[in-house]
C-alpha positions in Angstrom: 263.1 225.3 162.3 264.6 225.3 165.7 267.4 222.7 166.4 267.0 221.1 169.8 270.3 220.8 171.8 271.1 219.2 175.1 271.6 222.0 177.7 274.3 219.8 179.4 276.6 218.5 176.6 275.1 220.4 173.4 274.5 217.3 171.5 271.5 217.4 169.1 268.2 216.0 170.3 265.0 214.6 168.9 262.0 216.9 169.5 260.2 214.2 171.5 263.1 213.2 173.7 262.8 213.2 177.3 266.6 212.8 178.1 269.8 213.2 176.1 271.1 209.9 174.6 274.6 211.0 175.2 274.9 212.4 178.6 271.6 211.1 180.2 270.5 214.7 181.1 266.7 214.9 181.9 265.0 217.4 179.8 261.9 218.5 181.7 262.9 222.2 181.4 263.2 222.0 177.7 259.9 220.1 177.3 258.2 222.8 179.2 259.8 225.4 176.9 258.6 223.5 173.8 255.0 223.2 175.3 255.1 226.9 175.9 256.0 227.6 172.3 253.3 225.3 171.0 250.8 226.9 173.2 251.8 230.4 172.1 251.6 229.3 168.5 248.1 227.9 168.9 247.2 231.2 170.8 248.5 233.3 167.8 246.6 231.2 165.4 243.4 231.8 167.4 244.0 235.4 168.0 244.1 236.1 164.2 240.9 237.4 162.8 238.8 234.6 161.1 237.0 235.2 157.9 233.4 233.9 157.8 231.8 233.4 154.6 228.2 233.2 154.7 226.2 231.4 152.0 223.3 233.6 150.7 220.3 232.1 148.9 220.6 232.6 145.2 218.4 235.5 143.9 215.9 234.5 141.3 217.0 235.8 137.9 214.3 236.8 135.4 215.2 236.7 131.8 213.3 238.4 129.0 213.3 236.6 125.7 213.3 240.0 123.7 216.8 240.2 122.1 218.3 243.6 122.0 219.6 242.9 118.5 216.2 242.9 117.1 215.0 246.0 115.1 212.9 248.7 116.7 209.5 248.8 115.1 206.1 250.4 116.3 203.2 248.3 117.1 200.8 251.1 116.3 202.4 251.8 112.9 202.2 248.0 112.0 198.5 247.9 113.1 197.6 251.0 111.0 199.4 249.8 107.9 197.8 246.3 108.3 194.3 248.0 108.5 194.9 250.4 105.7 197.2 248.7 103.3 197.0 245.2 104.6 195.8 243.9 101.1 199.2 244.8 99.6 201.2 243.4 102.4 202.8 246.7 103.4 202.6 245.6 107.1 204.6 242.6 106.4 207.3 244.4 104.6 207.5 246.9 107.6 207.9 244.1 110.1 210.7 242.6 108.0 208.7 239.5 106.7 209.6 240.1 103.2 208.5 236.7 102.0 205.0 237.1 103.3 204.8 240.7 101.9 205.5 239.3 98.4 202.9 236.6 99.0 200.4 239.3 99.9 201.3 241.2 96.7 200.9 238.2 94.5 197.4 237.4 95.8 196.2 241.1 96.4 193.9 240.9 93.3 191.7 238.3 95.1 190.9 240.4 98.2 191.8 237.7 100.6 194.9 239.4 101.7 193.0 242.5 102.5 190.7 240.7 104.8 193.5 239.0 106.5 195.5 242.3 106.8 192.4 243.8 108.3 192.3 241.1 111.0 195.9 241.1 111.5 195.7 245.0 112.2 193.3 244.4 114.9 195.3 241.7 116.5 198.3 243.9 116.5 196.6 246.8 118.1 195.0 244.5 120.6 198.0 242.4 121.6 200.3 243.3 124.5 203.6 244.8 123.9 205.6 241.7 125.0 203.5 239.3 123.0 203.9 241.5 119.9 207.7 241.7 120.4 208.0 238.0 120.9 205.9 236.9 118.0 207.4 239.4 115.5 210.9 239.5 116.7 211.0 243.3 117.1 211.5 245.8 120.0 208.9 248.3 120.5 209.6 252.0 120.3 
């Protein structure tokens, strides 16, 4: 911080003073120097490069509900197992649905699981890859 002094007597001065309070000297020259310093500081601030930050519209983010931690299975293998061995629930064991596989095994003597397995095999083979993955919580090979 620059200290202002009277050019006549050397007494300390206020920055806004127009004359020395000790000797009465007019400070017009000193004020002009202060104004010049202020203008040069403003010019330096303006001369510095300014950083302009532009806001960019956010890009849409598309999420897939398919979890990469799900096991990798084949839709075709599941469909063929359901068509051929659906009565025993082998396709359910393959997809990781152990409880449903046991239920199919318990009722395999009735023939109902065979009919349901055949229908499920057709559904597996006709469904889209994404629907199959989301419904059965698997990833396709």
